[in-house]
FISE-655525 format. One record per residue (C-alpha): residue in one letter; residue number from 0; x negated, y negated, z negated. Coordinates in Angstrom, 1 decimal, decimal comma. Last residue first. Layout:
N
@resn->A | resi->NUM | c1->X | c2->Y | c3->Z
...
This chain:
180
@resn->L | resi->179 | c1->10,9 | c2->32,5 | c3->-50,4
@resn->F | resi->178 | c1->8,4 | c2->29,8 | c3->-49,6
@resn->L | resi->177 | c1->6,0 | c2->30,4 | c3->-46,7
@resn->P | resi->176 | c1->2,5 | c2->29,0 | c3->-47,1
@resn->L | resi->175 | c1->1,9 | c2->25,3 | c3->-46,8
@resn->H | resi->174 | c1->0,5 | c2->24,0 | c3->-43,6
@resn->H | resi->173 | c1->-2,0 | c2->21,1 | c3->-43,2
@resn->S | resi->172 | c1->-4,7 | c2->23,5 | c3->-44,3
@resn->F | resi->171 | c1->-7,9 | c2->23,6 | c3->-46,4
@resn->Q | resi->170 | c1->-7,2 | c2->21,5 | c3->-49,5
@resn->D | resi->169 | c1->-3,4 | c2->21,6 | c3->-49,2
@resn->H | resi->168 | c1->-3,5 | c2->25,3 | c3->-49,5
@resn->E | resi->167 | c1->-4,6 | c2->24,9 | c3->-53,1
@resn->Q | resi->166 | c1->-1,4 | c2->23,0 | c3->-53,9
@resn->A | resi->165 | c1->0,7 | c2->26,0 | c3->-52,8
@resn->S | resi->164 | c1->-1,1 | c2->28,1 | c3->-55,4
@resn->K | resi->163 | c1->-3,4 | c2->30,9 | c3->-54,4
@resn->G | resi->162 | c1->-3,6 | c2->34,4 | c3->-55,8
@resn->L | resi->161 | c1->-2,7 | c2->36,3 | c3->-52,7
@resn->L | resi->160 | c1->0,9 | c2->36,8 | c3->-53,8
@resn->E | resi->159 | c1->0,9 | c2->33,1 | c3->-54,8
@resn->G | resi->158 | c1->0,4 | c2->32,2 | c3->-51,2
@resn->T | resi->157 | c1->3,8 | c2->33,7 | c3->-50,5
@resn->S | resi->156 | c1->5,1 | c2->30,6 | c3->-52,4
@resn->F | resi->155 | c1->8,0 | c2->31,0 | c3->-54,8
@resn->Y | resi->154 | c1->11,5 | c2->29,6 | c3->-54,7
@resn->G | resi->153 | c1->13,7 | c2->29,5 | c3->-57,8
@resn->L | resi->152 | c1->15,5 | c2->26,2 | c3->-57,0
@resn->E | resi->151 | c1->13,5 | c2->24,3 | c3->-59,7
@resn->S | resi->150 | c1->10,3 | c2->25,6 | c3->-58,1
@resn->F | resi->149 | c1->11,2 | c2->24,5 | c3->-54,6
@resn->V | resi->148 | c1->12,2 | c2->21,1 | c3->-55,9
@resn->K | resi->147 | c1->9,0 | c2->20,7 | c3->-57,9
@resn->L | resi->146 | c1->7,0 | c2->21,8 | c3->-54,8
@resn->V | resi->145 | c1->8,8 | c2->19,0 | c3->-52,8
@resn->E | resi->144 | c1->8,0 | c2->16,5 | c3->-55,6
@resn->P | resi->143 | c1->4,3 | c2->17,4 | c3->-55,6
@resn->L | resi->142 | c1->4,2 | c2->17,3 | c3->-51,8
@resn->D | resi->141 | c1->5,9 | c2->13,9 | c3->-51,4
@resn->K | resi->140 | c1->2,6 | c2->12,0 | c3->-50,8
@resn->K | resi->139 | c1->1,8 | c2->14,4 | c3->-47,9
@resn->H | resi->138 | c1->4,8 | c2->13,1 | c3->-46,1
@resn->I | resi->137 | c1->7,1 | c2->16,0 | c3->-45,0
@resn->L | resi->136 | c1->7,5 | c2->18,2 | c3->-41,9
@resn->I | resi->135 | c1->9,9 | c2->21,1 | c3->-42,0
@resn->D | resi->134 | c1->10,1 | c2->24,6 | c3->-40,6
@resn->F | resi->133 | c1->13,0 | c2->26,9 | c3->-41,5
@resn->D | resi->132 | c1->12,1 | c2->30,6 | c3->-41,2
@resn->N | resi->131 | c1->12,9 | c2->33,8 | c3->-39,3
@resn->M | resi->130 | c1->15,6 | c2->32,3 | c3->-37,2
@resn->R | resi->129 | c1->17,3 | c2->34,8 | c3->-34,9
@resn->K | resi->128 | c1->18,2 | c2->33,6 | c3->-31,5
@resn->Y | resi->127 | c1->20,9 | c2->31,4 | c3->-29,8
@resn->Y | resi->126 | c1->22,7 | c2->31,3 | c3->-33,2
@resn->P | resi->125 | c1->22,3 | c2->27,6 | c3->-34,0
@resn->D | resi->124 | c1->23,8 | c2->26,9 | c3->-30,5
@resn->N | resi->123 | c1->23,5 | c2->23,6 | c3->-28,6
@resn->Y | resi->122 | c1->20,4 | c2->25,1 | c3->-26,9
@resn->F | resi->121 | c1->18,3 | c2->22,0 | c3->-26,6
@resn->T | resi->120 | c1->19,2 | c2->19,8 | c3->-29,6
@resn->E | resi->119 | c1->20,7 | c2->22,2 | c3->-32,2
@resn->A | resi->118 | c1->18,8 | c2->25,3 | c3->-31,5
@resn->F | resi->117 | c1->15,6 | c2->23,4 | c3->-30,7
@resn->Y | resi->116 | c1->15,7 | c2->21,7 | c3->-34,2
@resn->I | resi->115 | c1->16,6 | c2->25,0 | c3->-35,8
@resn->G | resi->114 | c1->13,6 | c2->26,7 | c3->-34,2
@resn->K | resi->113 | c1->10,9 | c2->23,9 | c3->-34,0
@resn->L | resi->112 | c1->10,9 | c2->21,2 | c3->-36,7
@resn->I | resi->111 | c1->13,2 | c2->19,4 | c3->-39,1
@resn->V | resi->110 | c1->11,7 | c2->16,1 | c3->-40,3
@resn->V | resi->109 | c1->12,0 | c2->15,4 | c3->-43,9
@resn->E | resi->108 | c1->12,0 | c2->12,2 | c3->-46,0
@resn->I | resi->107 | c1->12,0 | c2->12,7 | c3->-49,7
@resn->G | resi->106 | c1->14,3 | c2->10,2 | c3->-51,4
@resn->R | resi->105 | c1->15,2 | c2->12,4 | c3->-54,4
@resn->E | resi->104 | c1->18,8 | c2->12,9 | c3->-53,3
@resn->S | resi->103 | c1->17,6 | c2->13,6 | c3->-49,8
@resn->F | resi->102 | c1->15,1 | c2->16,3 | c3->-50,9
@resn->E | resi->101 | c1->17,8 | c2->17,9 | c3->-53,1
@resn->K | resi->100 | c1->20,2 | c2->18,0 | c3->-50,1
@resn->L | resi->99 | c1->17,5 | c2->19,5 | c3->-47,9
@resn->F | resi->98 | c1->16,9 | c2->22,1 | c3->-50,6
@resn->V | resi->97 | c1->20,5 | c2->23,2 | c3->-50,7
@resn->K | resi->96 | c1->21,2 | c2->22,7 | c3->-47,0
@resn->A | resi->95 | c1->18,3 | c2->25,1 | c3->-46,2
@resn->E | resi->94 | c1->20,1 | c2->27,9 | c3->-48,0
@resn->D | resi->93 | c1->23,3 | c2->27,4 | c3->-45,9
@resn->L | resi->92 | c1->21,2 | c2->27,3 | c3->-42,8
@resn->R | resi->91 | c1->19,4 | c2->30,6 | c3->-43,7
@resn->N | resi->90 | c1->22,7 | c2->32,3 | c3->-44,5
@resn->Q | resi->89 | c1->24,2 | c2->31,0 | c3->-41,2
@resn->N | resi->88 | c1->21,1 | c2->32,3 | c3->-39,3
@resn->V | resi->87 | c1->21,4 | c2->35,8 | c3->-40,8
@resn->T | resi->86 | c1->25,1 | c2->36,1 | c3->-40,2
@resn->E | resi->85 | c1->25,1 | c2->34,6 | c3->-36,7
@resn->I | resi->84 | c1->22,1 | c2->36,7 | c3->-35,7
@resn->N | resi->83 | c1->23,8 | c2->39,9 | c3->-36,9
@resn->K | resi->82 | c1->26,9 | c2->39,0 | c3->-35,0
@resn->I | resi->81 | c1->24,9 | c2->38,3 | c3->-31,8
@resn->N | resi->80 | c1->23,0 | c2->41,6 | c3->-32,1
@resn->K | resi->79 | c1->26,2 | c2->43,5 | c3->-32,5
@resn->E | resi->78 | c1->27,6 | c2->41,9 | c3->-29,4
@resn->F | resi->77 | c1->24,5 | c2->42,8 | c3->-27,4
@resn->L | resi->76 | c1->24,6 | c2->46,4 | c3->-28,6
@resn->E | resi->75 | c1->28,4 | c2->46,6 | c3->-27,8
@resn->S | resi->74 | c1->27,6 | c2->45,3 | c3->-24,3
@resn->V | resi->73 | c1->25,1 | c2->48,1 | c3->-24,0
@resn->D | resi->72 | c1->27,7 | c2->50,7 | c3->-24,8
@resn->D | resi->71 | c1->30,1 | c2->49,1 | c3->-22,3
@resn->A | resi->70 | c1->27,5 | c2->49,0 | c3->-19,4
@resn->V | resi->69 | c1->26,9 | c2->45,5 | c3->-18,3
@resn->H | resi->68 | c1->28,5 | c2->44,3 | c3->-15,1
@resn->H | resi->67 | c1->31,6 | c2->43,2 | c3->-17,0
@resn->E | resi->66 | c1->29,4 | c2->40,6 | c3->-18,7
@resn->L | resi->65 | c1->29,3 | c2->38,5 | c3->-15,6
@resn->G | resi->64 | c1->31,7 | c2->35,7 | c3->-16,4
@resn->M | resi->63 | c1->29,0 | c2->33,0 | c3->-16,1
@resn->A | resi->62 | c1->29,5 | c2->32,1 | c3->-19,8
@resn->K | resi->61 | c1->29,4 | c2->35,8 | c3->-20,6
@resn->L | resi->60 | c1->26,1 | c2->36,3 | c3->-18,9
@resn->N | resi->59 | c1->24,7 | c2->33,2 | c3->-20,7
@resn->K | resi->58 | c1->25,9 | c2->34,5 | c3->-24,0
@resn->Y | resi->57 | c1->24,2 | c2->37,8 | c3->-23,2
@resn->V | resi->56 | c1->20,9 | c2->36,1 | c3->-22,5
@resn->F | resi->55 | c1->21,1 | c2->34,0 | c3->-25,6
@resn->A | resi->54 | c1->21,8 | c2->37,0 | c3->-27,9
@resn->A | resi->53 | c1->19,1 | c2->39,2 | c3->-26,3
@resn->Y | resi->52 | c1->16,5 | c2->36,5 | c3->-26,4
@resn->R | resi->51 | c1->13,9 | c2->37,8 | c3->-28,9
@resn->N | resi->50 | c1->11,5 | c2->38,9 | c3->-26,1
@resn->L | resi->49 | c1->11,6 | c2->42,5 | c3->-27,2
@resn->Q | resi->48 | c1->15,4 | c2->42,2 | c3->-27,6
@resn->A | resi->47 | c1->15,7 | c2->41,1 | c3->-24,0
@resn->L | resi->46 | c1->13,5 | c2->44,0 | c3->-22,9
@resn->E | resi->45 | c1->15,5 | c2->46,4 | c3->-25,0
@resn->Y | resi->44 | c1->18,7 | c2->45,1 | c3->-23,5
@resn->F | resi->43 | c1->17,3 | c2->45,5 | c3->-19,9
@resn->R | resi->42 | c1->16,1 | c2->49,0 | c3->-20,8
@resn->H | resi->41 | c1->19,6 | c2->49,9 | c3->-22,0
@resn->W | resi->40 | c1->21,1 | c2->48,4 | c3->-18,9
@resn->N | resi->39 | c1->19,1 | c2->50,7 | c3->-16,7
@resn->E | resi->38 | c1->19,2 | c2->50,3 | c3->-12,9
@resn->I | resi->37 | c1->19,9 | c2->46,6 | c3->-12,8
@resn->R | resi->36 | c1->20,3 | c2->45,9 | c3->-9,1
@resn->G | resi->35 | c1->24,0 | c2->44,9 | c3->-9,2
@resn->M | resi->34 | c1->23,4 | c2->42,0 | c3->-11,4
@resn->R | resi->33 | c1->20,4 | c2->40,8 | c3->-9,4
@resn->R | resi->32 | c1->22,5 | c2->39,1 | c3->-6,7
@resn->H | resi->31 | c1->24,6 | c2->37,2 | c3->-9,2
@resn->I | resi->30 | c1->21,5 | c2->36,0 | c3->-11,0
@resn->M | resi->29 | c1->19,9 | c2->34,9 | c3->-7,8
@resn->R | resi->28 | c1->23,0 | c2->32,9 | c3->-6,9
@resn->E | resi->27 | c1->22,8 | c2->31,1 | c3->-10,3
@resn->E | resi->26 | c1->19,1 | c2->30,4 | c3->-9,7
@resn->L | resi->25 | c1->19,9 | c2->28,8 | c3->-6,3
@resn->E | resi->24 | c1->22,7 | c2->26,7 | c3->-8,0
@resn->T | resi->23 | c1->20,1 | c2->25,5 | c3->-10,5
@resn->R | resi->22 | c1->19,9 | c2->26,8 | c3->-14,0
@resn->K | resi->21 | c1->20,0 | c2->25,1 | c3->-17,4
@resn->I | resi->20 | c1->19,0 | c2->26,6 | c3->-20,7
@resn->R | resi->19 | c1->16,9 | c2->29,3 | c3->-19,1
@resn->S | resi->18 | c1->16,7 | c2->32,8 | c3->-20,6
@resn->L | resi->17 | c1->19,2 | c2->34,1 | c3->-18,1
@resn->L | resi->16 | c1->16,8 | c2->33,3 | c3->-15,3
@resn->A | resi->15 | c1->13,8 | c2->35,0 | c3->-17,0
@resn->L | resi->14 | c1->15,9 | c2->38,1 | c3->-17,9
@resn->L | resi->13 | c1->17,2 | c2->38,4 | c3->-14,4
@resn->T | resi->12 | c1->13,7 | c2->38,1 | c3->-12,9
@resn->L | resi->11 | c1->12,3 | c2->40,8 | c3->-15,3
@resn->E | resi->10 | c1->15,2 | c2->43,1 | c3->-14,7
@resn->H | resi->9 | c1->15,0 | c2->42,7 | c3->-10,9
@resn->I | resi->8 | c1->11,2 | c2->43,1 | c3->-10,9
@resn->N | resi->7 | c1->11,4 | c2->46,5 | c3->-12,7
@resn->P | resi->6 | c1->11,0 | c2->47,0 | c3->-16,4
@resn->S | resi->5 | c1->8,9 | c2->49,7 | c3->-18,0
@resn->I | resi->4 | c1->10,1 | c2->49,8 | c3->-21,6
@resn->N | resi->3 | c1->9,6 | c2->53,2 | c3->-23,2
@resn->Q | resi->2 | c1->5,9 | c2->52,7 | c3->-23,5
@resn->P | resi->1 | c1->6,2 | c2->49,6 | c3->-25,6
@resn->M | resi->0 | c1->4,9 | c2->46,4 | c3->-24,1
């Protein structure tokens, strides 16, 4: 943890409780009690950012009607973070729709994994946190066609930066390198 973030137990507990998708009545009461015990809202924001849950945490505070406890300048930081995540994630989702449409038209079956899957099914919010990538699972037999789609759409494999083609990764890993 960075030197400038030295959270207290109230901040850690509040962050943990506000990071939950669903909370019990007891947990909701604990959140209400902890709100007045936060000594440094900037530190709390930094801690939420460090854990990549600032947007989700603040959205939960707002849903509970507790955002008025947060210092105004820190509320602005939370709001800015939310807007940034919405922009980045929407761009990533728009881009994913392009290759997913191509896969569908070519009969390539795809399973969407992790981040965006969780965003839609558990969190009901594609903007609950920043997406850094879009993970998919495909049948190995479809790999040549998937690589063809990526190439046609102008993507390149980060493995190429290291002198390896995506096909070469198939020989030693069940993961392909990142495509940009």
